[in-house]
TORLUM-581551 format. One record per residue (C-alpha): residue number from 1; residue in one letter; x, y, z. Coordinates in steps of 0.02 Angstrom, whole numbers. Example, Ala and Ser with C-alpha at 12.3 -4.5 7.8 and 13.67 -1.06 7.14 Angstrom:
ATOM num residu   east  north     up
ATOM   1      A    615   -225    390
ATOM   2      S    684    -53    357
***
This chain:
ATOM num residu   east  north     up
ATOM   1      X    358    458     80
ATOM   2      X    502    571     90
ATOM   3      X    509    638   -106
ATOM   4      X    300    684    -96
ATOM   5      X    372    775     72
ATOM   6      X    501    867     12
ATOM   7      X    393    925   -164
ATOM   8      X    232   1006    -52
ATOM   9      X    225   1183    -18
ATOM  10      X    229   1170    158
ATOM  11      X    403   1106    149
ATOM  12      X    480   1223     32
ATOM  13      X    408   1377    123
ATOM  14      X    502   1305    294
ATOM  15      X    649   1283    182
ATOM  16      X    651   1466    100
ATOM  17      X    607   1537    261
ATOM  18      X    754   1453    371
ATOM  19      X    887   1494    210
ATOM  20      X    877   1680    306
ATOM  21      X    950   1623    482
ATOM  22      X   1112   1512    419
ATOM  23      X   1145   1473    224
ATOM  24      X   1120   1355    141
ATOM  25      X    965   1267    229
ATOM  26      X    979   1074    218
ATOM  27      X    809   1006    250
ATOM  28      X    808    825    276
ATOM  29      X    977    767    297
ATOM  30      X   1071    608    309
ATOM  31      X   1178    568    494
ATOM  32      X   1311    511    383
ATOM  33      X   1330    676    300
ATOM  34      X   1303    789    490
ATOM  35      X   1357    700    650
ATOM  36      X   1281    688    799
ATOM  37      X   1102    667    846
ATOM  38      X   1072    860    816
ATOM  39      X   1021    812    600
ATOM  40      X    900    674    667
ATOM  41      X    809    792    790
ATOM  42      X    812    927    625
ATOM  43      X    739    788    552
ATOM  44      X    592    736    647
ATOM  45      X    548    925    683
ATOM  46      X    516    952    481
ATOM  47      X    429    783    483
ATOM  48      X    318    828    607
ATOM  49      X    288   1022    549
ATOM  50      X    249    973    365
ATOM  51      X    121    836    410
ATOM  52      X    -78    890    458
ATOM  53      X    -87    942    650
ATOM  54      X   -235    845    675
ATOM  55      X   -328    749    516
ATOM  56      X   -479    691    593
ATOM  57      X   -518    873    648
ATOM  58      X   -495    908    462
ATOM  59      X   -591    793    398
ATOM  60      X   -709    818    521
ATOM  61      X   -732    994    475
ATOM  62      X   -731    966    296
ATOM  63      X   -878    824    307
ATOM  64      X   -989    976    408
ATOM  65      X   -951   1107    272
ATOM  66      X   -997    969    138
ATOM  67      X  -1174    938    240
ATOM  68      X  -1211   1132    182
ATOM  69      X  -1163   1113     27
ATOM  70      X  -1275   1153   -126
ATOM  71      X  -1255   1170   -323
ATOM  72      X  -1426   1238   -342
ATOM  73      X  -1393   1381   -222
ATOM  74      X  -1552   1347   -121
ATOM  75      X  -1536   1296     58
ATOM  76      X  -1515   1105    114
ATOM  77      X  -1677   1010    148
ATOM  78      X  -1697   1004    328
ATOM  79      X  -1713    800    375
ATOM  80      X  -1850    778    513
ATOM  81      X  -1845    643    632
ATOM  82      X  -1992    540    662
ATOM  83      X  -2137    464    570
ATOM  84      X  -2145    469    372
ATOM  85      X  -2308    524    291
ATOM  86      X  -2342    413    153
ATOM  87      X  -2502    394     31
ATOM  88      X  -2510    216     26
ATOM  89      X  -2434     77    153
ATOM  90      X  -2262     18     88
ATOM  91      X  -2287   -141    169
ATOM  92      X  -2444   -161     92
ATOM  93      X  -2371   -117    -96
ATOM  94      X  -2230   -245    -75
ATOM  95      X  -2334   -370    -20
ATOM  96      X  -2464   -346   -170
ATOM  97      X  -2295   -345   -281
ATOM  98      X  -2226   -498   -182
ATOM  99      X  -2399   -580   -201
ATOM 100      X  -2413   -537   -389
ATOM 101      X  -2236   -601   -438
ATOM 102      X  -2260   -786   -349
ATOM 103      X  -2413   -806   -450
ATOM 104      X  -2307   -804   -616
***
């Protein structure tokens, strides 16, 4: 929403940075207050500048960083492709349990 965008740090920094150019800095404006299409253009530019530039890339980058995150300080466990070696065949264990349950 507009109120949330006005509260962002980026918006406030942009307002402060442009205050030196020609005070007062207006930020988002109403076309009734400022005639012409310039206000709409400025609003569009401000809107674009405070939005994340590429949200999908940001999320992807964060996901990659979280993959390597470790609370214990140890390196993450490497996952290997291929066969999983187990002591006993899981299908056999399942069949035995299933047979026990069906006899009850």
